[in-house]
N, CA, C and O atoms as a MOPAC input file, in Angstrom:
PM7 MOZYME 1SCF
protein

 N      3.62200 1   -23.74700 1    -0.72500 1
 C      2.28100 1   -23.92700 1    -0.25700 1
 C      1.98500 1   -23.01100 1     0.79900 1
 O      2.85800 1   -22.67600 1     1.59900 1
 N      0.62000 1   -22.51300 1     0.86600 1
 C      0.31600 1   -21.72300 1     1.99600 1
 C     -0.73100 1   -22.53900 1     2.91100 1
 O     -1.35100 1   -23.55200 1     2.58700 1
 N     -0.76500 1   -21.96000 1     3.93000 1
 C     -1.50100 1   -22.64100 1     5.15200 1
 C     -2.37500 1   -21.58200 1     5.84300 1
 O     -1.99100 1   -20.42100 1     5.98500 1
 N     -3.63700 1   -22.05900 1     6.29100 1
 C     -4.52600 1   -21.23400 1     7.00600 1
 C     -4.31800 1   -21.69100 1     8.55900 1
 O     -4.18100 1   -22.87400 1     8.87300 1
 N     -4.31000 1   -20.74700 1     9.37500 1
 C     -4.20100 1   -21.04100 1    10.83800 1
 C     -5.47400 1   -20.41700 1    11.43000 1
 O     -5.68400 1   -19.20500 1    11.39900 1
 N     -6.29300 1   -21.30000 1    11.96000 1
 C     -7.53400 1   -20.93100 1    12.57500 1
 C     -7.30900 1   -20.92200 1    14.14100 1
 O     -7.02100 1   -21.95800 1    14.74000 1
 N     -7.44400 1   -19.78100 1    14.73200 1
 C     -6.99900 1   -19.54200 1    16.02800 1
 C     -8.05400 1   -18.91600 1    17.00400 1
 O     -9.08000 1   -18.54800 1    16.43300 1
 N     -8.01400 1   -18.72900 1    18.29400 1
 C     -9.01800 1   -18.21100 1    19.10000 1
 C     -8.56400 1   -16.74400 1    19.12900 1
 O     -7.54100 1   -16.42100 1    19.73300 1
 N     -9.35300 1   -15.83100 1    18.45000 1
 C     -9.02600 1   -14.40600 1    18.37000 1
 C     -9.42100 1   -13.70700 1    19.69500 1
 O     -9.06500 1   -12.54300 1    19.88000 1
 N    -10.07800 1   -14.31400 1    20.53900 1
 C    -10.46800 1   -13.79100 1    21.90800 1
 C     -9.43400 1   -14.24600 1    23.06200 1
 O     -9.63800 1   -13.85000 1    24.21000 1
 N     -8.37600 1   -15.03500 1    22.78700 1
 C     -7.52200 1   -15.49400 1    23.72900 1
 C     -6.25600 1   -14.78300 1    23.70000 1
 O     -5.66100 1   -14.70100 1    22.62500 1
 N     -5.77100 1   -14.25900 1    24.75500 1
 C     -4.60400 1   -13.40300 1    24.82000 1
 C     -3.41200 1   -14.31200 1    24.35900 1
 O     -2.68100 1   -13.85200 1    23.48100 1
 N     -3.16400 1   -15.46300 1    24.82600 1
 C     -2.00000 1   -16.35600 1    24.39500 1
 C     -2.07300 1   -16.63900 1    22.86200 1
 O     -1.09300 1   -16.51400 1    22.12700 1
 N     -3.31700 1   -17.03200 1    22.43200 1
 C     -3.34500 1   -17.30900 1    21.16900 1
 C     -2.99300 1   -16.12700 1    20.09600 1
 O     -2.30800 1   -16.29700 1    19.08700 1
 N     -3.53800 1   -15.00500 1    20.47100 1
 C     -3.28300 1   -13.82900 1    19.69300 1
 C     -1.79500 1   -13.42000 1    19.60400 1
 O     -1.21900 1   -13.06000 1    18.57700 1
 N     -1.22800 1   -13.53900 1    20.91900 1
 C      0.17800 1   -13.22100 1    20.95000 1
 C      1.10900 1   -14.24800 1    20.17900 1
 O      2.19100 1   -13.91700 1    19.69300 1
 N      0.60700 1   -15.46100 1    20.11900 1
 C      1.40000 1   -16.29600 1    19.21300 1
 C      1.15500 1   -16.10200 1    17.74500 1
 O      2.06900 1   -16.27800 1    16.93900 1
 N     -0.01300 1   -15.75500 1    17.38700 1
 C     -0.29600 1   -15.47900 1    15.89800 1
 C      0.53500 1   -14.09200 1    15.66200 1
 O      1.11500 1   -13.97300 1    14.58300 1
 N      0.61400 1   -13.10100 1    16.56500 1
 C      1.26800 1   -11.95000 1    16.28900 1
 C      2.82400 1   -12.19200 1    16.11600 1
 O      3.52600 1   -11.54200 1    15.34200 1
 N      3.22200 1   -13.10600 1    16.85400 1
 C      4.68500 1   -13.50800 1    16.67400 1
 C      4.92100 1   -14.15100 1    15.42400 1
 O      5.94400 1   -13.87300 1    14.79900 1
 N      4.01000 1   -15.06600 1    14.93700 1
 C      4.11700 1   -15.76600 1    13.70200 1
 C      4.01400 1   -14.63600 1    12.46800 1
 O      4.67700 1   -14.72600 1    11.43400 1
 N      3.14000 1   -13.63800 1    12.73500 1
 C      3.06100 1   -12.64600 1    11.68800 1
 C      4.32000 1   -11.86900 1    11.51500 1
 O      4.69700 1   -11.53300 1    10.39200 1
 N      4.98800 1   -11.57200 1    12.61500 1
 C      6.36800 1   -10.88800 1    12.54500 1
 C      7.30600 1   -11.66800 1    11.78700 1
 O      8.03000 1   -11.16100 1    10.93100 1
 N      7.31300 1   -12.96100 1    12.09800 1
 C      8.37900 1   -13.96800 1    11.61000 1
 C      8.09200 1   -14.15400 1    10.10900 1
 O      8.99100 1   -13.97500 1     9.28700 1
 N      6.88100 1   -14.50200 1     9.75400 1
 C      6.45900 1   -14.99300 1     8.44900 1
 C      6.02200 1   -13.91200 1     7.53800 1
 O      6.17400 1   -14.06600 1     6.32700 1
 N      5.50800 1   -12.86300 1     7.99900 1
 C      5.07000 1   -11.75700 1     7.13900 1
 C      4.00600 1   -12.11800 1     6.06200 1
 O      3.95400 1   -11.48300 1     5.00900 1
 N      3.12800 1   -13.18000 1     6.35000 1
 C      2.15800 1   -13.54900 1     5.50800 1
 C      2.71400 1   -14.40100 1     4.26000 1
 O      1.94200 1   -14.67200 1     3.34000 1
 N      4.01300 1   -14.81000 1     4.23100 1
 C      4.42800 1   -15.59800 1     3.14400 1
 C      3.87700 1   -16.98100 1     3.10600 1
 O      3.53800 1   -17.52700 1     2.05600 1
 N      3.80300 1   -17.50100 1     4.22300 1
 C      3.37600 1   -18.93100 1     4.16800 1
 C      1.95900 1   -19.16200 1     4.83200 1
 O      1.11900 1   -19.94900 1     4.39500 1
 N      1.81600 1   -18.36900 1     5.94500 1
 C      0.49800 1   -18.53000 1     6.79600 1
 C     -0.33500 1   -17.37900 1     6.56100 1
 O      0.12500 1   -16.27100 1     6.28500 1
 N     -1.59500 1   -17.65000 1     6.67400 1
 C     -2.60100 1   -16.57800 1     6.80600 1
 C     -3.55200 1   -17.04500 1     8.06100 1
 O     -3.52800 1   -18.22000 1     8.42900 1
 N     -4.29400 1   -16.18500 1     8.62600 1
 C     -5.05500 1   -16.35400 1     9.90100 1
 C     -6.46100 1   -16.07700 1     9.88500 1
 O     -6.90300 1   -15.09700 1     9.28500 1
 N     -7.16200 1   -16.85300 1    10.48300 1
 C     -8.66300 1   -16.60800 1    10.71700 1
 C     -8.99600 1   -16.87700 1    12.01400 1
 O     -8.64400 1   -17.96300 1    12.47400 1
 N     -9.69100 1   -15.99700 1    12.79700 1
 C    -10.03500 1   -16.24700 1    14.08000 1
 C    -11.38200 1   -17.27300 1    14.10200 1
 O    -12.24800 1   -17.28300 1    13.22800 1
 N    -11.35800 1   -17.99300 1    15.11100 1
 C    -12.44300 1   -19.04200 1    15.37700 1
 C    -13.86700 1   -18.25600 1    15.43200 1
 O    -14.93200 1   -18.82300 1    15.18600 1
 N    -13.76700 1   -16.97700 1    15.76000 1
 C    -14.90600 1   -16.27300 1    15.97600 1
 C    -15.65300 1   -15.86400 1    14.54700 1
 O    -16.81500 1   -15.46200 1    14.50100 1
 N    -14.88300 1   -16.01500 1    13.51000 1
 C    -15.29900 1   -15.73300 1    12.14300 1
 C    -16.11600 1   -16.77700 1    11.54300 1
 O    -15.67400 1   -17.34500 1    10.54400 1
 N    -17.31000 1   -17.12200 1    12.04500 1
 C    -18.03000 1   -18.22700 1    11.59400 1
 C    -18.41800 1   -18.28600 1    10.09400 1
 O    -18.58900 1   -19.37400 1     9.54500 1
 N    -18.57600 1   -16.95400 1     9.34700 1
 C    -18.89500 1   -16.93000 1     8.02600 1
 C    -17.74000 1   -17.54300 1     7.17000 1
 O    -18.01000 1   -18.29600 1     6.23400 1
 N    -16.57000 1   -17.24900 1     7.46400 1
 C    -15.44700 1   -17.79300 1     6.72400 1
 C    -15.26700 1   -19.24000 1     7.03800 1
 O    -15.18700 1   -20.04800 1     6.11300 1
 N    -15.19900 1   -19.61200 1     8.25900 1
 C    -15.02100 1   -21.13100 1     8.66900 1
 C    -16.15000 1   -21.90600 1     8.02600 1
 O    -15.95100 1   -23.05100 1     7.62100 1
 N    -17.40200 1   -21.28000 1     7.91300 1
 C    -18.41700 1   -22.22900 1     7.25900 1
 C    -17.96900 1   -22.47200 1     5.75600 1
 O    -18.31400 1   -23.52700 1     5.22500 1
 N    -17.27500 1   -21.61900 1     5.09900 1
 C    -16.78400 1   -21.98600 1     3.76300 1
 C    -15.95500 1   -23.18600 1     3.73700 1
 O    -15.88800 1   -23.88500 1     2.72500 1
 N    -15.36200 1   -23.43600 1     4.74400 1
 C    -14.36900 1   -24.61500 1     4.90900 1
 C    -15.19400 1   -25.85100 1     5.56600 1
 O    -14.70500 1   -26.97700 1     5.64900 1
 N    -16.33200 1   -25.56200 1     5.96700 1
 C    -17.03500 1   -26.53900 1     6.68200 1
 C    -16.67700 1   -26.83100 1     8.05900 1
 O    -16.82200 1   -27.96400 1     8.51800 1
 N    -16.21700 1   -25.86600 1     8.73700 1
 C    -15.69700 1   -25.85800 1    10.00400 1
 C    -16.68900 1   -25.16600 1    11.00200 1
 O    -16.96900 1   -23.97500 1    10.87000 1
 N    -17.20800 1   -25.93600 1    11.99500 1
 C    -18.21000 1   -25.33300 1    12.89800 1
 C    -17.60500 1   -24.84000 1    14.08000 1
 O    -16.40400 1   -25.06800 1    14.22600 1
 N    -18.26700 1   -24.15400 1    15.02400 1
 C    -17.92100 1   -23.81500 1    16.37200 1
 C    -17.48500 1   -25.00000 1    17.19100 1
 O    -16.50300 1   -24.95400 1    17.93200 1
 N    -18.25200 1   -26.07300 1    17.03300 1
 C    -17.91800 1   -27.22100 1    17.74800 1
 C    -16.44800 1   -27.81400 1    17.35700 1
 O    -15.71000 1   -28.26200 1    18.23400 1
 N    -16.15000 1   -27.79100 1    16.26300 1
 C    -14.81800 1   -28.19100 1    15.71200 1
 C    -13.74500 1   -27.32800 1    16.39300 1
 O    -12.68600 1   -27.78300 1    16.82600 1
 N    -14.13600 1   -25.98100 1    16.44900 1
 C    -13.02700 1   -25.12100 1    16.98700 1
 C    -12.87900 1   -25.29100 1    18.50600 1
 O    -11.85300 1   -24.93300 1    19.08500 1
 N    -13.82700 1   -25.79200 1    19.08000 1
 C    -13.72200 1   -26.16200 1    20.47200 1
 C    -12.65800 1   -27.02400 1    20.92700 1
 O    -12.21600 1   -26.99200 1    22.07600 1
 N    -12.22100 1   -27.85600 1    19.94300 1
 C    -11.09800 1   -28.75400 1    20.12100 1
 C     -9.75500 1   -28.29200 1    19.96500 1
 O     -8.78400 1   -29.03200 1    20.12900 1
 N     -9.66400 1   -26.90100 1    19.60500 1
 C     -8.28600 1   -26.29700 1    19.63300 1
 C     -8.05100 1   -25.64200 1    18.21600 1
 O     -8.90800 1   -25.64000 1    17.33300 1
 N     -6.93700 1   -25.15100 1    18.11000 1
 C     -6.47300 1   -24.41300 1    16.84700 1
 C     -6.56700 1   -25.49300 1    15.66600 1
 O     -6.55100 1   -26.71300 1    15.82700 1
 N     -6.66000 1   -24.85900 1    14.53900 1
 C     -6.65900 1   -25.82400 1    13.26900 1
 C     -5.71200 1   -25.24000 1    12.22100 1
 O     -5.59000 1   -24.03200 1    12.01500 1
 N     -5.09100 1   -26.15600 1    11.61200 1
 C     -4.35200 1   -25.67600 1    10.56400 1
 C     -4.67900 1   -26.51800 1     9.22400 1
 O     -4.68900 1   -27.74900 1     9.23400 1
 N     -4.94000 1   -25.76500 1     8.09100 1
 C     -5.28400 1   -26.27800 1     6.83900 1
 C     -4.32000 1   -25.98400 1     5.88400 1
 O     -3.72300 1   -24.90800 1     5.93300 1
 N     -4.06600 1   -26.91600 1     4.90700 1
 C     -3.28800 1   -26.51400 1     3.73100 1
 C     -4.04500 1   -26.33500 1     2.55100 1
 O     -5.27400 1   -26.34800 1     2.62300 1
 N     -3.41300 1   -26.15500 1     1.37500 1
 C     -4.14100 1   -25.90600 1     0.16300 1
 C     -5.04400 1   -27.14500 1    -0.33100 1
 O     -6.08300 1   -27.01700 1    -0.97800 1
 N     -4.51000 1   -28.29400 1     0.05600 1
 C     -5.24900 1   -29.41200 1    -0.39000 1
 C     -6.41000 1   -29.88600 1     0.58000 1
 O     -7.05400 1   -30.92100 1     0.40900 1
 N     -6.59700 1   -28.94500 1     1.67200 1
 C     -7.55200 1   -29.17400 1     2.68600 1
 C     -7.21100 1   -30.29800 1     3.63100 1
 O     -8.08600 1   -30.85300 1     4.29600 1
 N     -5.83400 1   -30.65900 1     3.69400 1
 C     -5.38300 1   -31.45500 1     4.79600 1
 C     -5.60100 1   -30.63400 1     5.98400 1
 O     -5.42100 1   -29.41700 1     5.93000 1
 N     -5.99500 1   -31.24900 1     7.10700 1
 C     -6.15800 1   -30.56800 1     8.51100 1
 C     -5.37500 1   -31.30800 1     9.59400 1
 O     -5.15500 1   -32.51700 1     9.66200 1
 N     -4.99400 1   -30.32100 1    10.43800 1
 C     -4.33400 1   -30.74100 1    11.71000 1
 C     -5.08500 1   -29.87300 1    12.84500 1
 O     -5.43400 1   -28.70800 1    12.65400 1
 N     -5.28000 1   -30.54100 1    13.98300 1
 C     -5.97500 1   -29.76600 1    15.02000 1
 C     -5.33700 1   -30.02100 1    16.31600 1
 O     -4.76900 1   -31.08600 1    16.55800 1
 N     -5.43500 1   -28.97600 1    17.21500 1
 C     -4.89900 1   -29.10300 1    18.62400 1
 C     -3.46700 1   -29.03700 1    18.58100 1
 O     -2.87500 1   -28.18600 1    17.91700 1
 N     -2.83000 1   -30.01100 1    19.34900 1
 C     -1.37400 1   -30.16900 1    19.43400 1
 C     -0.82300 1   -30.56900 1    18.19000 1
 O      0.31200 1   -30.18200 1    17.91100 1
 N     -1.50800 1   -31.34200 1    17.33600 1
 C     -0.98500 1   -31.69700 1    15.96900 1
 C     -0.81300 1   -30.53800 1    15.08300 1
 O      0.12600 1   -30.50200 1    14.28900 1
 N     -1.74000 1   -29.51600 1    15.18600 1
 C     -1.52800 1   -28.20400 1    14.45600 1
 C     -0.33600 1   -27.45100 1    14.95700 1
 O      0.50100 1   -26.97900 1    14.18800 1
 N     -0.27300 1   -27.34600 1    16.26800 1
 C      0.99100 1   -26.61700 1    16.88000 1
 C      2.27400 1   -27.24300 1    16.37800 1
 O      3.16800 1   -26.52000 1    15.93900 1
 N      2.39900 1   -28.53200 1    16.42400 1
 C      3.46100 1   -29.22500 1    15.86800 1
 C      3.85400 1   -29.02200 1    14.44600 1
 O      5.01400 1   -28.84600 1    14.07200 1
 N      2.73100 1   -29.06300 1    13.63000 1
 C      2.85100 1   -29.00700 1    12.29900 1
 C      3.37200 1   -27.46400 1    11.89700 1
 O      4.11900 1   -27.29700 1    10.93300 1
 N      2.96900 1   -26.51000 1    12.61200 1
 C      3.10600 1   -25.12000 1    12.42800 1
 C      4.67300 1   -24.93100 1    12.67500 1
 O      5.41200 1   -24.34900 1    11.88100 1
 N      5.09600 1   -25.52400 1    13.93000 1
 C      6.60400 1   -25.44500 1    14.21100 1
 C      7.36400 1   -26.19200 1    13.15600 1
 O      8.33600 1   -25.64500 1    12.63400 1
 N      7.00900 1   -27.36400 1    12.81000 1
 C      7.80400 1   -28.08200 1    11.70300 1
 C      7.88100 1   -27.28600 1    10.53300 1
 O      8.91300 1   -27.44500 1     9.88100 1
 N      7.01400 1   -26.42900 1    10.07700 1
 C      7.02700 1   -25.58500 1     8.95400 1
 C      8.07500 1   -24.39900 1     8.92400 1
 O      8.44200 1   -23.84300 1     7.88900 1
 N      8.49700 1   -24.09500 1    10.17400 1
 C      9.37400 1   -23.05200 1    10.52400 1
 C     10.72300 1   -23.43900 1    10.08200 1
 O     11.07600 1   -24.60100 1    10.28100 1
 N     11.57900 1   -22.54900 1     9.46400 1
 C     12.76500 1   -22.86900 1     8.90800 1
 C     13.73000 1   -23.45600 1    10.16600 1
 O     13.87800 1   -22.87000 1    11.23800 1
 N     14.32000 1   -24.67500 1     9.81700 1
 C     15.20900 1   -25.27700 1    10.84600 1
 C     14.61400 1   -26.01600 1    11.97100 1
 O     15.33600 1   -26.52400 1    12.82900 1
 N     13.36200 1   -26.09800 1    12.00700 1
 C     12.64600 1   -26.73100 1    13.26800 1
 C     12.19200 1   -28.11700 1    12.87400 1
 O     12.05200 1   -28.94000 1    13.77900 1
 N     11.95000 1   -28.46200 1    11.64200 1
 C     11.43600 1   -29.78000 1    11.29700 1
 C     12.10000 1   -30.82300 1    12.09000 1
 O     11.43300 1   -31.60100 1    12.77300 1
 N     13.52800 1   -30.88300 1    12.02600 1
 C     14.16700 1   -32.17800 1    12.74500 1
 C     13.88200 1   -32.19500 1    14.19200 1
 O     13.86500 1   -33.29900 1    14.73600 1
 N     13.65500 1   -31.13400 1    14.90300 1
 C     13.32100 1   -31.07400 1    16.28800 1
 C     11.87300 1   -31.59600 1    16.48900 1
 O     11.64000 1   -32.36900 1    17.41800 1
 N     10.89200 1   -31.19000 1    15.63800 1
 C      9.56300 1   -31.68700 1    15.62000 1
 C      9.45900 1   -33.15200 1    15.33800 1
 O      8.66400 1   -33.86900 1    15.94500 1
 N     10.28000 1   -33.59500 1    14.40100 1
 C     10.26900 1   -35.04300 1    13.92800 1
 C     10.85900 1   -35.91700 1    15.17500 1
 O     10.36500 1   -37.01900 1    15.41100 1
 N     11.87300 1   -35.42500 1    15.92700 1
 C     12.37000 1   -36.15900 1    16.96900 1
 C     11.48900 1   -36.18900 1    18.15800 1
 O     11.48600 1   -37.18000 1    18.88800 1
 N     10.69000 1   -35.09100 1    18.41200 1
 C      9.84700 1   -34.91100 1    19.38400 1
 C      8.60500 1   -35.94000 1    19.09500 1
 O      8.15300 1   -36.58900 1    20.03800 1
 N      8.15400 1   -36.05500 1    18.00200 1
 C      7.04000 1   -36.97800 1    17.71600 1
 C      7.42500 1   -38.38700 1    17.87400 1
 O      6.57200 1   -39.24100 1    18.11700 1
 N      8.69200 1   -38.67100 1    17.74500 1
 C      9.07100 1   -40.06300 1    17.92200 1
 C      9.30300 1   -40.49000 1    19.29700 1
 O      9.73500 1   -41.62600 1    19.49500 1
 N      9.05100 1   -39.66900 1    20.30500 1
 C      9.21400 1   -39.90600 1    21.64300 1
 C      7.91900 1   -40.10100 1    22.23700 1
 O      7.33800 1   -39.09300 1    22.63900 1
 N      7.34400 1   -41.26500 1    22.36500 1
 C      5.88600 1   -41.43400 1    22.81200 1
 C      5.47500 1   -40.71800 1    24.18900 1
 O      4.44900 1   -40.04500 1    24.28600 1
 N      6.27500 1   -40.90500 1    25.12600 1
 C      6.09900 1   -40.22100 1    26.50900 1
 C      6.16500 1   -38.81100 1    26.39600 1
 O      5.34400 1   -38.14700 1    27.02900 1
 N      7.06500 1   -38.21400 1    25.64500 1
 C      7.22600 1   -36.78100 1    25.58200 1
 C      6.06300 1   -36.25000 1    24.76000 1
 O      5.44000 1   -35.25400 1    25.12700 1
 N      5.77700 1   -36.90800 1    23.66200 1
 C      4.63400 1   -36.53000 1    22.76100 1
 C      3.30900 1   -36.52900 1    23.53400 1
 O      2.50700 1   -35.60100 1    23.43000 1
 N      3.10100 1   -37.62800 1    24.33300 1
 C      1.90800 1   -37.67500 1    25.10800 1
 C      1.83100 1   -36.64600 1    26.16500 1
 O      0.71900 1   -36.20600 1    26.45500 1
 N      2.91100 1   -36.20100 1    26.79200 1
 C      3.02400 1   -35.20700 1    27.74500 1
 C      2.61300 1   -33.75600 1    27.02500 1
 O      1.83200 1   -32.95800 1    27.54500 1
 N      3.21200 1   -33.57200 1    25.85700 1
 C      2.89000 1   -32.43400 1    25.07700 1
 C      1.40200 1   -32.30000 1    24.70700 1
 O      0.79800 1   -31.23500 1    24.82800 1
 N      0.84000 1   -33.44400 1    24.24800 1
 C     -0.63400 1   -33.43300 1    23.98300 1
 C     -1.46400 1   -33.10200 1    25.15200 1
 O     -2.46700 1   -32.39800 1    25.03700 1
 N     -1.05800 1   -33.61000 1    26.31800 1
 C     -1.91000 1   -33.36600 1    27.52700 1
 C     -1.68200 1   -31.99600 1    27.91200 1
 O     -2.66200 1   -31.35200 1    28.28600 1
 N     -0.46100 1   -31.40500 1    27.87800 1
 C     -0.23800 1   -30.00600 1    28.13300 1
 C     -1.03800 1   -29.05500 1    27.21600 1
 O     -1.54800 1   -28.02700 1    27.66200 1
 N     -1.13100 1   -29.41700 1    25.95000 1
 C     -1.83900 1   -28.64000 1    24.93200 1
 C     -3.32600 1   -28.54500 1    25.46500 1
 O     -3.92400 1   -27.47400 1    25.57200 1
 N     -3.85400 1   -29.77400 1    25.78600 1
 C     -5.34400 1   -29.92900 1    26.15000 1
 C     -5.53200 1   -29.11000 1    27.59600 1
 O     -6.61800 1   -28.56400 1    27.79300 1
 N     -4.64600 1   -29.03500 1    28.45100 1
 C     -4.93200 1   -28.29000 1    29.63400 1
 C     -4.84400 1   -26.72500 1    29.37100 1
 O     -5.58700 1   -25.93700 1    29.95600 1
 N     -3.91500 1   -26.34500 1    28.48000 1
 C     -3.77600 1   -24.95100 1    28.05800 1
 C     -5.08500 1   -24.49200 1    27.26800 1
 O     -5.62500 1   -23.39600 1    27.41700 1
 N     -5.49500 1   -25.46800 1    26.43300 1
 C     -6.77900 1   -25.08700 1    25.58100 1
 C     -7.88600 1   -24.94000 1    26.51200 1
 O     -8.69300 1   -24.03700 1    26.29300 1
 N     -8.04800 1   -25.74300 1    27.57800 1
 C     -9.15100 1   -25.70600 1    28.46200 1
 C     -9.17400 1   -24.56700 1    29.49500 1
 O    -10.23000 1   -24.22100 1    30.02500 1
 N     -8.03600 1   -24.01100 1    29.76100 1
 C     -7.83900 1   -23.05700 1    30.71600 1
 C     -7.33300 1   -21.81000 1    30.34900 1
 O     -6.95100 1   -20.98000 1    31.17400 1
 N     -7.31300 1   -21.61500 1    28.86900 1
 C     -6.65100 1   -20.43500 1    28.23300 1
 C     -7.13900 1   -19.12300 1    28.79400 1
 O     -6.30100 1   -18.27200 1    29.09400 1
 N     -8.46500 1   -18.88300 1    28.96600 1
 C     -8.86700 1   -17.69100 1    29.48600 1
 C     -8.69200 1   -17.40000 1    30.97200 1
 O     -8.50800 1   -16.26100 1    31.40100 1
 N     -8.75400 1   -18.42700 1    31.69100 1
 C     -8.38500 1   -18.35200 1    33.12100 1
 C     -6.89500 1   -18.05800 1    33.43000 1
 O     -6.52600 1   -17.26800 1    34.29800 1
 N     -6.07000 1   -18.78600 1    32.61600 1
 C     -4.65600 1   -18.54900 1    32.80500 1
 C     -4.08300 1   -17.16300 1    32.07800 1
 O     -3.25800 1   -16.41400 1    32.60100 1
 N     -4.58400 1   -17.00600 1    30.99100 1
 C     -3.93400 1   -15.88200 1    30.14700 1
 C     -4.91500 1   -14.69800 1    29.90100 1
 O     -4.50300 1   -13.61600 1    29.48300 1
 N     -6.09100 1   -14.91500 1    30.14800 1
 C     -7.02500 1   -13.71800 1    29.89800 1
 C     -7.73700 1   -13.71200 1    28.56800 1
 O     -7.28500 1   -14.32900 1    27.60300 1
 N     -8.79000 1   -13.05000 1    28.52500 1
 C     -9.61700 1   -12.92400 1    27.15600 1
 C     -9.39100 1   -11.52500 1    26.71100 1
 O     -9.15200 1   -10.63000 1    27.52100 1
 N     -9.46200 1   -11.34100 1    25.49600 1
 C     -9.54200 1    -9.92600 1    24.82000 1
 C    -10.99000 1    -9.45900 1    24.85600 1
 O    -11.90400 1   -10.28100 1    24.92200 1
 N    -11.19500 1    -8.23800 1    24.81700 1
 C    -12.44500 1    -7.63800 1    24.85700 1
 C    -12.94400 1    -7.55200 1    23.35600 1
 O    -14.14600 1    -7.54900 1    23.09000 1
 N    -11.99900 1    -7.48500 1    22.43200 1
 C    -12.35500 1    -7.50700 1    21.03800 1
 C    -11.53300 1    -8.66600 1    20.24300 1
 O    -10.37400 1    -8.92300 1    20.56800 1
 N    -12.14200 1    -9.29700 1    19.26700 1
 C    -11.58200 1   -10.33100 1    18.61600 1
 C    -10.36400 1    -9.77200 1    17.85300 1
 O    -10.37600 1    -8.63600 1    17.38000 1
 N     -9.25700 1   -10.65400 1    17.74200 1
 C     -8.19200 1   -10.03100 1    17.09700 1
 C     -8.34700 1   -10.61500 1    15.57400 1
 O     -8.58400 1   -11.80900 1    15.39200 1
 N     -8.22000 1    -9.83200 1    14.66100 1
 C     -8.05900 1   -10.04600 1    13.22000 1
 C     -6.76100 1    -9.74200 1    12.67900 1
 O     -6.33200 1    -8.59500 1    12.79700 1
 N     -6.05000 1   -10.67300 1    12.07300 1
 C     -4.64400 1   -10.57900 1    11.60100 1
 C     -4.76000 1    -9.75200 1    10.33500 1
 O     -5.70900 1    -9.84300 1     9.55700 1
 N     -3.70500 1    -8.92200 1    10.18400 1
 C     -3.48100 1    -8.11500 1     8.89600 1
 C     -3.27400 1    -9.20900 1     7.84800 1
 O     -3.51500 1    -8.92800 1     6.67400 1
 N     -2.86300 1   -10.38900 1     8.16200 1
 C     -2.68400 1   -11.46100 1     7.05700 1
 C     -3.76400 1   -12.40700 1     7.13500 1
 O     -3.53600 1   -13.60400 1     7.31300 1
 N     -5.02900 1   -11.90400 1     7.00300 1
 C     -6.15900 1   -12.69500 1     7.01600 1
 C     -6.17700 1   -13.60100 1     5.72200 1
 O     -5.35600 1   -13.44800 1     4.81700 1
 N     -7.19000 1   -14.57000 1     5.70300 1
 C     -7.26000 1   -15.47800 1     4.65500 1
 C     -7.60700 1   -14.86400 1     3.20600 1
 O     -7.38500 1   -15.48800 1     2.16900 1
 N     -8.17300 1   -13.58500 1     3.24400 1
 C     -8.62000 1   -12.95500 1     2.00700 1
 C     -9.87100 1   -13.37400 1     1.72200 1
 O    -10.27800 1   -12.96000 1     0.63600 1
 N    -10.70900 1   -14.13900 1     2.40200 1
 C    -12.02300 1   -14.53000 1     2.37100 1
 C    -13.01700 1   -13.35000 1     2.39000 1
 O    -14.00700 1   -13.20700 1     1.67100 1
 N    -12.58700 1   -12.59300 1     3.28600 1
 C    -13.38900 1   -11.32500 1     3.48900 1
 C    -12.50000 1   -10.27700 1     4.13200 1
 O    -11.52000 1   -10.68500 1     4.75600 1
 N    -12.73500 1    -8.94000 1     4.05000 1
 C    -11.82600 1    -7.93500 1     4.67000 1
 C    -11.83300 1    -8.25900 1     6.26200 1
 O    -12.80500 1    -8.79800 1     6.79100 1
 N    -10.76400 1    -7.91600 1     6.92200 1
 C    -10.78800 1    -7.95900 1     8.43000 1
 C    -11.76600 1    -6.97800 1     8.92800 1
 O    -11.94200 1    -5.92000 1     8.32300 1
 N    -12.37500 1    -7.25700 1     9.94100 1
 C    -13.30600 1    -6.37500 1    10.63800 1
 C    -12.65200 1    -5.36100 1    11.65300 1
 O    -13.17700 1    -4.29500 1    11.97400 1
 N    -11.41000 1    -5.83700 1    12.13000 1
 C    -10.80600 1    -4.97500 1    12.93600 1
 C     -9.24100 1    -5.24500 1    12.94700 1
 O     -8.87800 1    -6.41900 1    13.01400 1
 N     -8.39100 1    -4.34100 1    12.89300 1
 C     -6.91900 1    -4.43800 1    13.03200 1
 C     -6.54300 1    -3.69800 1    14.19500 1
 O     -6.55200 1    -2.47200 1    14.08800 1
 N     -6.21200 1    -4.21400 1    15.30000 1
 C     -5.61700 1    -3.45100 1    16.46900 1
 C     -4.29200 1    -2.82800 1    16.12000 1
 O     -3.67700 1    -2.17300 1    16.96200 1

């Protein structure tokens, strides 16, 4: 099964994490679309307001995870990590702390990690349209 990761292509932290996933996965399981690609997102019925709530993960059946749930699911899909994510999800206080931490990072990402001057388009884009820019 393949998955679409929708990320903030203007956020330094987000693009760094996408680039790390690209190196690891090489487009085998994940493809990537920046939140700034409104035309592609509209094909999936995703609005800018939806993106304001954090990263989004979609699978082929259009199941959707967002925010910390998306980060957890992406980690769970990596080889050998699923048992750790399952354990983490079963600890309510730890899970709650993780959710709140994600929200703080999401809301302060530009102040804490900086913003890119150009939106990052992955070389493993969704294939919905050619990437506009590959740094």
